[in-house]
C-alpha positions as CSV (number, residue, x, y, z in Angstrom):
1,X,-76.4,133.8,-80.5
2,X,-79.9,135.3,-80.1
3,X,-82.4,133.6,-77.8
4,X,-85.9,134.5,-76.7
5,X,-88.5,133.0,-74.4
6,X,-91.1,131.0,-76.3
7,X,-94.5,132.7,-75.7
8,X,-98.1,132.8,-76.9
9,X,-100.1,135.8,-78.1
10,X,-101.0,138.4,-75.5
11,X,-102.8,141.7,-76.2
12,X,-99.8,144.0,-76.0
13,X,-97.1,145.3,-78.3
14,X,-94.3,143.6,-76.4
15,X,-95.8,140.1,-76.9
16,X,-96.4,140.9,-80.6
17,X,-92.8,141.9,-81.0
18,X,-91.6,138.6,-79.3
19,X,-93.8,136.5,-81.6
20,X,-92.4,138.4,-84.6
21,X,-88.9,137.7,-83.4
22,X,-89.7,134.1,-82.8
23,X,-91.0,133.8,-86.4
24,X,-87.8,135.3,-87.8
25,X,-85.6,132.9,-85.8
26,X,-87.7,129.9,-86.8
27,X,-87.6,130.9,-90.4
28,X,-83.8,131.4,-90.2
29,X,-83.3,128.0,-88.8
30,X,-85.6,126.4,-91.5
31,X,-83.4,128.2,-94.1
32,X,-80.4,126.5,-92.5
33,X,-82.1,123.1,-92.8
34,X,-82.5,123.8,-96.6
35,X,-78.9,124.9,-96.9
36,X,-77.6,121.9,-95.0
37,X,-79.7,119.5,-97.1
38,X,-78.5,121.1,-100.3
39,X,-74.9,120.6,-99.2
40,X,-75.5,116.9,-98.7
41,X,-75.9,116.8,-95.0
42,X,-78.6,114.6,-93.5
43,X,-80.2,117.1,-91.1
44,X,-82.4,114.5,-89.3
45,X,-80.1,111.5,-88.9
46,X,-81.4,108.0,-88.9
47,X,-79.0,106.8,-86.1
48,X,-75.9,107.5,-84.1
49,X,-74.1,105.2,-81.7
50,X,-72.8,107.0,-78.6
51,X,-70.2,104.9,-76.8
52,X,-70.4,106.6,-73.4
53,X,-72.8,108.9,-71.4
54,X,-71.7,112.3,-70.1
55,X,-72.2,111.0,-66.5
56,X,-69.9,108.0,-67.1
57,X,-67.2,110.1,-68.6
58,X,-67.3,112.6,-65.8
59,X,-67.0,109.9,-63.2
60,X,-64.5,107.7,-65.0
61,X,-62.1,110.6,-65.8
62,X,-62.4,112.3,-62.4
63,X,-58.6,112.0,-61.8
64,X,-57.6,113.2,-65.3
65,X,-55.3,116.2,-64.7
66,X,-55.6,119.6,-66.5
67,X,-54.1,119.7,-70.1
68,X,-54.1,115.9,-70.2
69,X,-55.6,113.8,-73.0
70,X,-56.6,110.1,-73.0
71,X,-56.2,108.8,-76.6
72,X,-59.1,106.4,-76.2
73,X,-61.8,107.2,-78.8
74,X,-65.3,108.0,-77.4
75,X,-68.6,109.1,-79.0
76,X,-71.2,111.2,-77.3
77,X,-74.6,112.7,-78.4
78,X,-77.0,115.2,-76.8
79,X,-78.5,118.6,-76.9
80,X,-76.5,121.8,-77.3
81,X,-77.2,124.1,-74.3
82,X,-74.4,126.6,-74.8
83,X,-71.9,127.6,-77.5
84,X,-68.8,129.8,-77.3
85,X,-67.0,130.7,-80.5
86,X,-63.5,132.0,-79.9
87,X,-62.4,132.0,-83.5
88,X,-59.9,129.1,-83.8
89,X,-61.7,127.1,-81.1
90,X,-65.4,126.5,-80.2
91,X,-66.7,125.2,-76.9
92,X,-70.1,123.5,-76.8
93,X,-72.0,122.4,-73.7
94,X,-73.8,119.1,-74.4
95,X,-76.5,117.6,-72.3
96,X,-77.5,113.9,-72.9
97,X,-80.0,113.1,-70.1
98,X,-77.3,111.7,-67.8
99,X,-75.5,115.0,-67.4
100,X,-73.4,117.5,-69.3
101,X,-70.0,117.4,-71.0
102,X,-68.1,119.9,-73.0
103,X,-67.2,119.5,-76.6
104,X,-63.9,121.1,-77.6
105,X,-63.6,121.9,-81.3
106,X,-60.2,123.1,-82.6
107,X,-60.0,124.3,-86.2
108,X,-56.8,122.4,-87.2
109,X,-57.9,119.1,-85.7
110,X,-61.4,119.3,-87.3
111,X,-59.8,120.2,-90.7
112,X,-57.4,117.3,-90.5
113,X,-59.9,114.7,-89.4
114,X,-62.9,115.8,-91.5
115,X,-60.8,116.6,-94.5
116,X,-61.5,120.3,-95.0
117,X,-61.5,123.7,-93.3
118,X,-65.1,124.3,-94.3
119,X,-66.3,121.7,-91.7
120,X,-65.1,124.0,-88.9
121,X,-66.5,127.1,-90.5
122,X,-69.9,125.4,-90.9
123,X,-69.8,124.5,-87.2
124,X,-70.6,127.9,-85.9
125,X,-72.9,128.8,-88.7
126,X,-75.0,125.6,-88.7
127,X,-75.3,124.7,-85.0
128,X,-77.8,126.5,-82.8
129,X,-78.7,126.1,-79.2
130,X,-81.2,123.2,-78.9
131,X,-79.8,121.2,-81.7
132,X,-79.0,117.5,-81.2
133,X,-75.4,116.8,-82.0
134,X,-73.2,113.7,-82.1
135,X,-69.4,114.0,-81.8
136,X,-66.5,111.6,-81.5
137,X,-63.0,112.2,-80.3
138,X,-60.7,111.8,-77.3
139,X,-61.1,112.8,-73.7
140,X,-59.3,115.9,-72.6
141,X,-59.3,118.1,-69.6
142,X,-58.7,121.8,-70.4
143,X,-56.3,124.1,-68.6
144,X,-59.3,125.5,-66.6
145,X,-60.2,121.9,-65.5
146,X,-63.2,121.3,-67.7
147,X,-63.5,117.7,-68.8
148,X,-64.1,117.7,-72.6
149,X,-64.4,115.5,-75.7
150,X,-61.6,116.8,-78.0
151,X,-63.7,116.5,-81.2
152,X,-62.3,114.9,-84.3
153,X,-65.7,114.5,-86.1
154,X,-69.2,115.8,-85.5
155,X,-72.7,115.6,-87.1
156,X,-75.9,117.5,-86.6
157,X,-78.4,114.7,-85.8
158,X,-81.5,116.8,-85.3
159,X,-82.0,120.5,-86.1
160,X,-84.1,122.4,-83.5
161,X,-86.0,125.0,-85.4
162,X,-87.4,126.7,-82.3
163,X,-85.1,128.6,-79.9
164,X,-84.7,127.5,-76.3
165,X,-85.7,129.9,-73.5
166,X,-83.1,132.4,-72.4
167,X,-80.4,130.6,-70.4
168,X,-79.8,133.5,-68.0
169,X,-83.5,134.4,-67.4
170,X,-84.3,130.7,-67.1
171,X,-87.6,129.0,-67.6
172,X,-89.4,129.8,-64.4
173,X,-93.1,130.5,-65.1
174,X,-94.9,127.7,-63.3
175,X,-97.9,127.5,-65.7
176,X,-95.7,127.5,-68.8
177,X,-93.4,124.9,-67.2
178,X,-96.3,122.5,-66.6
179,X,-97.7,123.2,-70.0
180,X,-94.5,122.9,-71.9
181,X,-92.9,120.1,-69.8
182,X,-90.5,119.2,-72.6
183,X,-88.9,122.7,-72.2
184,X,-89.0,122.4,-68.4
185,X,-87.1,119.2,-68.6
186,X,-84.5,120.6,-71.0
187,X,-83.9,123.8,-69.0
188,X,-84.3,122.6,-65.4
189,X,-82.2,119.5,-64.5
190,X,-83.8,119.3,-61.0
191,X,-87.1,118.7,-62.7
192,X,-85.6,115.8,-64.7
193,X,-84.2,114.4,-61.4
194,X,-87.7,114.5,-59.8
195,X,-89.3,112.7,-62.7
196,X,-86.4,110.2,-62.7
197,X,-86.8,109.6,-58.9
198,X,-90.5,109.0,-59.5
199,X,-89.6,106.2,-61.8
200,X,-87.1,104.8,-59.3
201,X,-89.7,104.9,-56.5
202,X,-92.2,103.0,-58.6
203,X,-89.5,100.5,-59.4
204,X,-88.6,100.2,-55.7
205,X,-92.3,99.6,-54.9
206,X,-92.4,96.7,-57.4
207,X,-89.2,95.3,-56.0
208,X,-90.5,95.4,-52.5
209,X,-93.8,93.6,-53.3
210,X,-92.1,91.1,-55.7
211,X,-89.6,90.2,-53.0
212,X,-92.5,89.3,-50.7
213,X,-94.1,87.0,-53.2
214,X,-96.9,89.4,-54.2
215,X,-98.0,89.0,-57.8
216,X,-98.8,92.1,-59.9
217,X,-102.0,91.6,-61.9
218,X,-103.7,94.3,-64.1
219,X,-107.4,95.0,-63.5
220,X,-109.9,96.8,-65.8
221,X,-110.0,100.6,-66.1
222,X,-113.4,100.8,-67.8
223,X,-116.2,99.6,-65.5
224,X,-120.0,99.4,-65.5
225,X,-120.0,100.6,-61.9
226,X,-117.2,102.6,-60.3
227,X,-116.6,101.3,-56.8
228,X,-114.0,100.8,-54.1
229,X,-113.8,104.3,-52.8
230,X,-115.8,107.5,-52.1
231,X,-115.2,109.6,-55.3
232,X,-117.0,111.0,-58.2
233,X,-116.1,109.0,-61.4
234,X,-115.5,110.1,-65.0
235,X,-118.3,108.8,-67.2
236,X,-118.0,107.6,-70.8
237,X,-120.0,105.5,-73.3
238,X,-119.1,102.2,-74.9
239,X,-120.5,102.3,-78.4
240,X,-120.2,98.6,-79.3
241,X,-121.9,97.5,-76.1
242,X,-124.3,100.5,-76.0
243,X,-123.8,101.1,-72.4
244,X,-122.5,103.9,-70.1
245,X,-119.2,103.1,-68.3
246,X,-116.9,104.7,-65.8
247,X,-113.2,105.1,-65.4
248,X,-112.1,103.3,-62.3
249,X,-111.7,105.2,-59.0
250,X,-109.9,102.3,-57.3
251,X,-108.5,98.9,-58.1
252,X,-109.8,97.4,-54.8
253,X,-112.8,95.3,-55.9
254,X,-111.2,93.5,-58.7
255,X,-108.0,92.8,-56.7
256,X,-110.1,91.3,-54.0
257,X,-111.9,89.1,-56.6
258,X,-108.5,87.9,-57.6
259,X,-107.8,87.0,-53.9
260,X,-111.1,85.1,-53.8
261,X,-110.0,83.3,-57.0
262,X,-106.9,81.9,-55.4
263,X,-104.1,84.6,-55.5
264,X,-103.1,85.0,-51.8
265,X,-100.9,88.0,-52.4
266,X,-101.6,90.4,-55.2
267,X,-101.0,94.0,-56.1
268,X,-101.4,96.6,-58.9
269,X,-99.6,99.9,-59.6
270,X,-101.9,101.8,-62.0
271,X,-103.7,105.0,-62.9
272,X,-106.8,106.0,-61.0
273,X,-109.3,108.6,-62.3
274,X,-111.5,110.8,-60.0
275,X,-113.6,113.7,-61.2
276,X,-112.6,116.0,-58.4
277,X,-110.9,119.4,-57.9
278,X,-107.3,120.2,-58.8
279,X,-105.0,121.4,-56.0
280,X,-101.4,121.0,-54.8
281,X,-102.5,117.6,-53.4
282,X,-105.0,116.4,-56.0
283,X,-104.9,115.6,-59.7
284,X,-107.9,114.0,-61.4
285,X,-105.6,111.3,-62.9
286,X,-103.1,109.9,-60.5
287,X,-101.2,106.7,-59.6
288,X,-101.8,104.3,-56.7
289,X,-100.6,101.0,-55.5
290,X,-103.1,98.6,-53.9
291,X,-102.0,95.3,-52.4
292,X,-103.9,92.5,-50.6
293,X,-102.5,89.8,-48.4
294,X,-104.5,86.8,-47.1
295,X,-104.5,85.7,-43.5
296,X,-103.4,89.1,-42.2
297,X,-105.1,92.1,-40.7
298,X,-104.6,95.9,-40.6
299,X,-101.8,95.6,-37.9
300,X,-99.8,93.4,-40.3
301,X,-100.4,95.8,-43.2
302,X,-99.4,98.8,-41.1
303,X,-96.0,97.2,-40.6
304,X,-95.8,96.3,-44.3
305,X,-96.4,99.9,-45.3
306,X,-93.8,101.2,-42.7
307,X,-91.3,98.8,-44.3
308,X,-92.2,99.9,-47.8
309,X,-91.8,103.6,-47.2
310,X,-88.5,103.0,-45.5
311,X,-87.3,100.7,-48.3
312,X,-88.2,103.3,-51.0
313,X,-86.4,106.1,-49.2
314,X,-83.3,104.0,-48.7
315,X,-83.2,102.6,-52.3
316,X,-83.8,105.9,-54.0
317,X,-82.2,108.5,-51.7
318,X,-79.8,106.4,-49.7
319,X,-81.1,107.6,-46.4
320,X,-84.3,107.5,-44.2
321,X,-83.7,111.0,-42.8
322,X,-85.2,113.4,-45.2
323,X,-86.3,117.1,-45.3
324,X,-89.7,118.1,-46.7
325,X,-90.3,121.8,-47.2
326,X,-87.8,122.7,-44.5
327,X,-89.1,120.2,-42.0
328,X,-86.9,117.2,-40.9
329,X,-88.7,113.9,-41.2
330,X,-87.4,110.6,-39.8
331,X,-88.5,107.5,-41.6
332,X,-86.0,105.2,-40.0
333,X,-87.6,105.1,-36.5
334,X,-90.9,103.2,-35.7
335,X,-93.9,105.2,-36.9
336,X,-96.2,106.6,-34.2
337,X,-99.7,104.9,-33.8
338,X,-102.7,106.5,-32.3
339,X,-106.5,105.9,-32.3
340,X,-108.6,108.5,-34.0
341,X,-110.9,108.9,-31.0
342,X,-108.0,109.4,-28.7
343,X,-106.4,111.9,-31.0
344,X,-109.6,114.0,-31.4
345,X,-110.1,113.9,-27.6
346,X,-106.5,115.0,-26.9
347,X,-106.7,117.9,-29.4
348,X,-110.3,119.1,-29.0
349,X,-111.0,117.9,-25.4
350,X,-114.2,116.2,-26.8
351,X,-114.7,112.5,-26.2
352,X,-116.9,111.1,-29.0
353,X,-117.1,107.8,-27.2
354,X,-119.7,109.3,-24.8
355,X,-122.2,110.5,-27.4
356,X,-125.3,108.5,-28.0
357,X,-126.9,110.7,-30.7
358,X,-125.9,112.6,-33.8
359,X,-127.4,115.8,-32.3
360,X,-125.1,115.7,-29.3
361,X,-122.1,115.2,-31.5
362,X,-123.0,118.1,-33.9
363,X,-123.7,120.4,-31.0
364,X,-120.2,119.7,-29.6
365,X,-118.6,120.2,-33.0
366,X,-120.4,123.6,-33.5
367,X,-119.0,124.8,-30.2
368,X,-115.6,123.9,-31.5
369,X,-116.0,126.1,-34.5
370,X,-117.2,123.6,-37.2
371,X,-119.8,125.2,-39.4
372,X,-123.3,123.9,-40.1
373,X,-122.4,123.5,-43.8
374,X,-119.4,121.2,-43.0
375,X,-121.6,119.0,-40.8
376,X,-124.3,118.4,-43.5
377,X,-122.6,115.2,-44.7
378,X,-122.3,113.7,-41.3
379,X,-125.1,111.1,-40.7
380,X,-123.7,109.8,-37.4
381,X,-121.6,110.8,-34.4
382,X,-118.7,108.9,-36.0
383,X,-119.0,111.1,-39.2
384,X,-118.8,114.2,-37.0
385,X,-115.7,112.9,-35.3
386,X,-114.1,112.4,-38.7
387,X,-114.8,116.0,-39.6
388,X,-113.3,117.1,-36.3
389,X,-110.2,115.0,-37.0
390,X,-109.7,116.4,-40.5
391,X,-110.1,120.0,-39.3
392,X,-108.1,120.0,-36.1
393,X,-105.9,116.9,-35.9
394,X,-104.7,116.0,-39.4
395,X,-102.6,119.1,-39.9
396,X,-100.7,118.4,-36.7
397,X,-99.4,115.0,-37.8
398,X,-96.0,116.0,-39.0
399,X,-93.8,112.9,-38.3
400,X,-95.0,109.5,-39.7
401,X,-98.2,108.6,-37.8
402,X,-100.7,105.8,-38.3
403,X,-104.2,106.8,-37.2
404,X,-106.1,103.7,-36.4
405,X,-109.7,102.6,-35.7
406,X,-112.1,104.6,-37.9
407,X,-115.9,105.2,-37.8
408,X,-117.8,102.5,-39.7
409,X,-119.8,104.9,-41.8
410,X,-116.7,106.3,-43.6
411,X,-115.2,102.9,-44.1
412,X,-117.6,100.7,-46.1
413,X,-115.0,98.0,-47.0
414,X,-113.4,97.5,-43.6
415,X,-114.0,94.8,-41.1
416,X,-115.8,95.8,-37.8
417,X,-113.7,96.1,-34.7
418,X,-114.2,93.0,-32.5
419,X,-114.7,95.0,-29.3
420,X,-115.6,98.6,-30.2
421,X,-119.0,99.3,-31.6
422,X,-119.2,101.6,-34.6
423,X,-115.5,101.3,-35.2
424,X,-113.7,99.3,-38.0
425,X,-110.2,98.0,-38.3
426,X,-108.9,100.7,-40.6
427,X,-105.8,103.0,-40.5
428,X,-104.3,105.8,-42.5
429,X,-100.7,107.0,-42.6
430,X,-100.0,110.7,-42.3
431,X,-96.8,112.6,-42.9
432,X,-96.4,116.4,-42.8
433,X,-100.2,116.7,-42.3
434,X,-101.0,114.7,-45.5
435,X,-102.6,111.3,-45.9
436,X,-100.2,108.9,-47.6
437,X,-101.7,105.5,-47.3
438,X,-104.9,103.7,-46.4
439,X,-105.0,100.3,-44.5
440,X,-107.8,97.9,-43.9
441,X,-108.7,94.6,-42.4
442,X,-111.0,93.7,-45.3
443,X,-114.7,93.1,-44.8
444,X,-115.4,89.4,-45.7
445,X,-119.0,89.2,-44.7
446,X,-121.1,89.5,-47.9
447,X,-124.3,90.3,-46.1
448,X,-122.7,93.1,-44.1
449,X,-121.0,94.3,-47.3
450,X,-124.3,94.6,-49.1
451,X,-125.9,96.5,-46.2
452,X,-123.0,99.0,-46.2
453,X,-123.2,99.5,-50.0
454,X,-126.9,100.1,-49.6
455,X,-126.2,102.8,-47.0
456,X,-123.8,104.4,-49.6
457,X,-126.7,104.5,-52.0
458,X,-128.8,106.4,-49.4
459,X,-125.9,108.9,-49.0
460,X,-125.9,109.4,-52.8
461,X,-129.6,109.9,-53.0
462,X,-129.2,112.5,-50.2
463,X,-126.8,114.5,-52.4
464,X,-123.4,113.0,-51.7
465,X,-122.0,112.6,-55.3
466,X,-118.9,110.8,-54.0
467,X,-120.9,108.0,-52.3
468,X,-120.6,104.6,-54.0
469,X,-123.3,102.1,-55.1
470,X,-123.7,98.4,-55.2
471,X,-121.3,96.3,-57.2
472,X,-123.4,93.1,-57.7
473,X,-120.5,91.2,-59.3
474,X,-118.3,91.9,-56.3
475,X,-121.0,90.9,-53.9
476,X,-121.5,87.7,-55.8
477,X,-117.8,86.9,-55.7
478,X,-117.7,87.7,-52.0
479,X,-120.4,85.1,-51.4
480,X,-118.0,82.4,-52.5
481,X,-115.7,83.4,-49.6
482,X,-112.9,85.9,-49.1
483,X,-110.2,84.6,-46.7
484,X,-109.2,87.0,-43.8
485,X,-107.3,89.6,-45.7
486,X,-105.4,92.8,-45.1
487,X,-105.3,95.5,-47.8
488,X,-103.5,98.8,-48.5
489,X,-103.7,101.7,-50.9
490,X,-100.8,104.2,-51.3
491,X,-100.9,107.4,-53.4
492,X,-97.7,107.1,-55.4
493,X,-97.7,110.8,-56.3
494,X,-97.8,111.8,-52.6
495,X,-95.1,109.4,-51.8
496,X,-93.0,110.9,-54.5
497,X,-93.8,114.4,-53.3
498,X,-92.5,113.4,-49.8
499,X,-89.3,111.7,-51.1
500,X,-88.4,114.5,-53.6
501,X,-89.3,117.5,-51.4
502,X,-92.0,118.6,-53.9
503,X,-94.6,121.1,-52.7
504,X,-97.2,120.3,-55.4
505,X,-98.5,117.1,-57.0
506,X,-98.0,118.8,-60.4
507,X,-94.3,118.8,-59.8
508,X,-94.1,115.0,-59.6
509,X,-96.4,114.2,-62.6
510,X,-94.7,114.5,-65.9
511,X,-97.9,115.9,-67.6
512,X,-100.4,117.1,-65.0
513,X,-104.0,117.9,-65.9
514,X,-104.3,121.6,-67.0
515,X,-107.0,123.9,-68.0
516,X,-106.8,124.6,-71.8
517,X,-105.2,127.9,-72.8
């Protein structure tokens, strides 16, 4: 049975030849649809009722010995991935989303059960790779040990008029795999498993928070002012209201308004939109979970996140000892904790606690190899320290590590540290050199919050497009009183990357953002 790789026009003769072949195969399959319809077959079925999944049958009949048959009737349905025509017998490999199982067609049995020999003859002629087929029969293990459905009746449920990629060459081109994700999922079962695990991880997150009496509440995606994080938003226009609006860059401010309104534990798992670059770690549209718990601080939330990550790993993978890109990671042991200032001092030998001016801090950073361009965004010594941390310390954090106590200027929504000036009660979780979670003791002072938002506006006017503005509705709500609260934000995509050993964020998003062809 002829197969080719699906392709798109390229300026060479080989590509033109492939397109011509694809057109012939497609036209041939459309002709089969016409032929099948004319013979009374319903090519695109309205329904079919499988009794069992491939995975269930494989597990249930694990002990069925070769050349043995269970007379129990079963029905299965799925996509044809392989077909071997041996004359009097035909073997089909069927994939149904749970796994694969073989269909065993024998000419005499089909003729007896379906009433004519033509039904078997049509089988090899009508069915192509990629078709969706339903079949019923008994369970049989072949002489070679392959568990099979010994078919008594079959139906083509959906005709595939485009050929699948070549089975032996595989579907390996990264760009095409992301662009034609449906083919990627058909041809590469490990991709299906990653996307399945993503769903299970999100389910585990919900279970974790629900079990701790958190309530999931949805917040707006369209906002008059994008706030809650340092990021450049996507802009749009609301025609009915005649106003510009933005896609949310965080769920923080509305969730905290819910806390003010009387929900002591709330969270949301939802899509976030940031108009930023695309890389192995960034997609403009991604998923996060944010949660807020009253009468707690960042130390309490640090423990909450540690428990959450461990819970997700155990629930989905059945272990807390994982491997990420060849590196062994232990999630079962207590995560390491270190102050940002101490970590920078240990790695660079520079103690930012002794600097009294921005100039001194920049001079020290320049001597360490930080460029003038990198330092342009730093307005204080704490900002310079953060640049040093990101450049020299972050990549070294391989095992799970909470970095605590951040500079105030890069943390506009965190509560000030009670004893250390210029420092806030904020932490980030790093694994394999990547930020995974953000933790805060939330700022509850509305006057301090307004002052910090005003400083963000100054940064924006100075050219920082990611700096936020003033959200008057949030400030007004804050003036009614936010209880002492701890908050967290976790990038679900990065958590899935870690737990599925995926190198790129595009591997864990079913349909990542791509440049048009």
